[in-house]
N, CA, C and O of each residue as an XYZ file, in Angstrom:
268
protein
N      89.579   -110.389   -102.566
C      89.876   -109.360   -101.591
C      89.177   -109.665   -100.252
O      89.775   -109.507    -99.188
N      87.940   -110.090   -100.313
C      87.229   -110.420    -99.082
C      87.853   -111.625    -98.384
O      87.836   -111.737    -97.158
N      88.401   -112.515    -99.197
C      89.063   -113.685    -98.619
C      90.292   -113.280    -97.812
O      90.565   -113.843    -96.752
N      91.017   -112.312    -98.317
C      92.206   -111.820    -97.614
C      91.791   -111.162    -96.303
O      92.423   -111.386    -95.270
N      90.749   -110.363    -96.335
C      90.269   -109.707    -95.119
C      89.778   -110.746    -94.104
O      90.048   -110.634    -92.908
N      89.055   -111.755    -94.596
C      88.563   -112.808    -93.707
C      89.728   -113.579    -93.098
O      89.705   -113.928    -91.918
N      90.743   -113.839    -93.910
C      91.920   -114.541    -93.414
C      92.637   -113.713    -92.343
O      93.038   -114.250    -91.311
N      92.798   -112.419    -92.584
C      93.437   -111.529    -91.596
C      92.607   -111.457    -90.310
O      93.151   -111.445    -89.205
N      91.295   -111.410    -90.475
C      90.415   -111.365    -89.306
C      90.547   -112.641    -88.477
O      90.586   -112.583    -87.248
N      90.614   -113.791    -89.148
C      90.782   -115.066    -88.450
C      92.130   -115.114    -87.723
O      92.221   -115.586    -86.590
N      93.168   -114.619    -88.392
C      94.488   -114.580    -87.750
C      94.474   -113.687    -86.521
O      95.057   -114.026    -85.491
N      93.810   -112.551    -86.630
C      93.726   -111.629    -85.494
C      92.967   -112.269    -84.343
O      93.362   -112.140    -83.184
N      91.878   -112.960    -84.661
C      91.101   -113.633    -83.612
C      91.921   -114.743    -82.958
O      91.891   -114.904    -81.738
N      92.643   -115.498    -83.761
C      93.476   -116.577    -83.219
C      94.561   -116.008    -82.319
O      94.832   -116.552    -81.248
N      95.182   -114.915    -82.748
C      96.213   -114.279    -81.934
C      95.619   -113.767    -80.624
O      96.253   -113.870    -79.574
N      94.421   -113.224    -80.677
C      93.744   -112.729    -79.483
C      93.446   -113.868    -78.518
O      93.652   -113.726    -77.313
N      92.969   -114.984    -79.030
C      92.674   -116.152    -78.193
C      93.961   -116.702    -77.576
O      93.987   -117.051    -76.395
N      95.024   -116.778    -78.374
C      96.311   -117.262    -77.856
C      96.822   -116.360    -76.741
O      97.324   -116.843    -75.726
N      96.695   -115.063    -76.930
C      97.138   -114.106    -75.910
C      96.333   -114.271    -74.623
O      96.896   -114.239    -73.529
N      95.038   -114.444    -74.750
C      94.194   -114.633    -73.562
C      94.561   -115.916    -72.833
O      94.574   -115.941    -71.602
N      94.860   -116.981    -73.569
C      95.268   -118.237    -72.942
C      96.594   -118.070    -72.192
O      96.756   -118.564    -71.076
N      97.525   -117.375    -72.818
C      98.820   -117.139    -72.166
C      98.656   -116.313    -70.898
O      99.294   -116.594    -69.883
N      97.804   -115.295    -70.956
C      97.546   -114.463    -69.775
C      96.913   -115.306    -68.670
O      97.273   -115.171    -67.501
N      95.972   -116.174    -69.038
C      95.337   -117.033    -68.039
C      96.358   -117.964    -67.397
O      96.358   -118.142    -66.179
N      97.229   -118.558    -68.211
C      98.261   -119.441    -67.671
C      99.204   -118.691    -66.740
O      99.567   -119.197    -65.678
N      99.597   -117.498    -67.133
C     100.480   -116.694    -66.286
C      99.797   -116.306    -64.978
O     100.430   -116.294    -63.923
N      98.511   -115.990    -65.050
C      97.771   -115.665    -63.827
C      97.664   -116.875    -62.901
O      97.749   -116.733    -61.681
N      97.478   -118.061    -63.473
C      97.432   -119.281    -62.669
C      98.767   -119.518    -61.970
O      98.813   -119.873    -60.792
N      99.844   -119.318    -62.709
C     101.182   -119.489    -62.122
C     101.409   -118.446    -61.028
O     101.935   -118.765    -59.961
N     101.014   -117.206    -61.292
C     101.178   -116.144    -60.302
C     100.389   -116.458    -59.031
O     100.882   -116.237    -57.925
N      99.177   -116.969    -59.181
C      98.352   -117.321    -58.029
C      99.027   -118.418    -57.202
O      99.070   -118.338    -55.974
N      99.553   -119.441    -57.880
C     100.229   -120.531    -57.175
C     101.465   -120.016    -56.445
O     101.727   -120.415    -55.310
N     102.213   -119.146    -57.080
C     103.400   -118.582    -56.432
C     103.020   -117.718    -55.242
O     103.711   -117.723    -54.223
N     101.934   -116.980    -55.365
C     101.468   -116.137    -54.251
C     101.082   -117.005    -53.053
O     101.407   -116.675    -51.912
N     100.386   -118.116    -53.316
C     100.017   -119.036    -52.236
C     101.259   -119.631    -51.577
O     101.327   -119.736    -50.353
N     102.229   -120.015    -52.383
C     103.464   -120.587    -51.863
C     104.208   -119.557    -51.019
O     104.734   -119.884    -49.956
N     104.250   -118.311    -51.494
C     104.912   -117.238    -50.745
C     104.221   -117.016    -49.398
O     104.879   -116.843    -48.372
N     102.888   -117.025    -49.416
C     102.120   -116.827    -48.188
C     102.420   -117.940    -47.175
O     102.597   -117.676    -45.986
N     102.473   -119.173    -47.657
C     102.766   -120.312    -46.797
C     104.165   -120.183    -46.196
O     104.362   -120.430    -45.006
N     105.136   -119.794    -47.029
C     106.503   -119.646    -46.542
C     106.616   -118.516    -45.517
O     107.359   -118.635    -44.543
N     105.888   -117.428    -45.733
C     105.924   -116.326    -44.766
C     105.336   -116.751    -43.421
O     105.839   -116.357    -42.369
N     104.274   -117.551    -43.456
C     103.699   -118.049    -42.206
C     104.681   -118.962    -41.485
O     104.835   -118.879    -40.267
N     105.350   -119.840    -42.244
C     106.341   -120.732    -41.639
C     107.503   -119.934    -41.059
O     108.014   -120.261    -39.987
N     107.915   -118.897    -41.763
C     109.016   -118.057    -41.294
C     108.626   -117.343    -39.994
O     109.432   -117.256    -39.067
N     107.407   -116.840    -39.929
C     106.930   -116.168    -38.721
C     106.860   -117.147    -37.552
O     107.238   -116.805    -36.431
N     106.378   -118.364    -37.809
C     106.316   -119.380    -36.766
C     107.707   -119.738    -36.280
O     107.932   -119.883    -35.078
N     108.631   -119.878    -37.201
C     110.012   -120.203    -36.845
C     110.620   -119.086    -36.006
O     111.289   -119.351    -35.007
N     110.392   -117.847    -36.404
C     110.926   -116.711    -35.644
C     110.344   -116.680    -34.234
O     111.054   -116.396    -33.269
N     109.057   -116.971    -34.120
C     108.414   -116.991    -32.791
C     109.011   -118.094    -31.915
O     109.267   -117.883    -30.729
N     109.229   -119.253    -32.499
C     109.812   -120.353    -31.731
C     111.248   -120.027    -31.321
O     111.657   -120.331    -30.201
N     111.996   -119.423    -32.205
C     113.372   -119.059    -31.880
C     113.408   -117.988    -30.790
O     114.313   -117.970    -29.957
N     112.421   -117.102    -30.806
C     112.354   -116.039    -29.805
C     112.071   -116.636    -28.421
O     112.609   -116.166    -27.418
N     111.243   -117.653    -28.371
C     110.885   -118.266    -27.091
C     111.998   -119.162    -26.547
O     112.082   -119.397    -25.342
N     112.835   -119.651    -27.429
C     114.004   -120.390    -26.981
C     113.854   -121.896    -27.037
O     112.802   -122.438    -27.375
N     114.950   -122.546    -26.691
C     115.052   -124.003    -26.754
C     114.167   -124.652    -25.689
O     113.615   -125.729    -25.917
N     114.032   -124.019    -24.551
C     113.196   -124.589    -23.488
C     111.745   -124.747    -23.951
O     111.094   -125.743    -23.634
N     111.256   -123.787    -24.682
C     109.889   -123.863    -25.196
C     109.747   -125.044    -26.154
O     108.753   -125.769    -26.113
N     110.748   -125.234    -27.016
C     110.711   -126.365    -27.952
C     110.741   -127.688    -27.196
O     110.064   -128.643    -27.579
N     111.521   -127.744    -26.130
C     111.576   -128.956    -25.324
C     110.210   -129.217    -24.658
O     109.753   -130.358    -24.587
N     109.575   -128.148    -24.175
C     108.244   -128.283    -23.574
C     107.233   -128.804    -24.603
O     106.372   -129.617    -24.268
N     107.335   -128.344    -25.834
C     106.432   -128.824    -26.884
C     106.624   -130.321    -27.102
O     105.654   -131.070    -27.212
N     107.866   -130.744    -27.161
C     108.162   -132.169    -27.379
C     107.633   -133.035    -26.247
O     107.195   -134.162    -26.479
N     107.669   -132.516    -25.023
C     107.214   -133.293    -23.871
C     105.729   -133.114    -23.579
O     105.195   -133.699    -22.637
N     105.066   -132.293    -24.403
C     103.626   -132.107    -24.243
C     103.253   -131.142    -23.137
O     102.116   -131.163    -22.664
N     104.175   -130.301    -22.713
C     103.920   -129.364    -21.622
C     103.785   -127.919    -22.117
O     103.831   -126.987    -21.314
N     103.624   -127.732    -23.393
C     103.541   -126.371    -23.934
C     102.202   -125.743    -23.591
O     101.190   -126.439    -23.510
N     102.191   -124.443    -23.390
C     100.921   -123.758    -23.073
C      99.963   -123.755    -24.232
O      98.860   -123.221    -24.120
């Protein structure tokens, strides 16, 4: 009887460890996606700013005359 309880306890501990590992992996993936989203939002904002200033501003940047 004690062997059965010990076996169940080990299974429960293993399941708990597996769950914690899965949560950690998911959190790592979520963090990477959050960083990627942040980078894309910054690029989008920069693109919108450049489009707002127009083609002349982009030409000035290429020629080294940008403010």
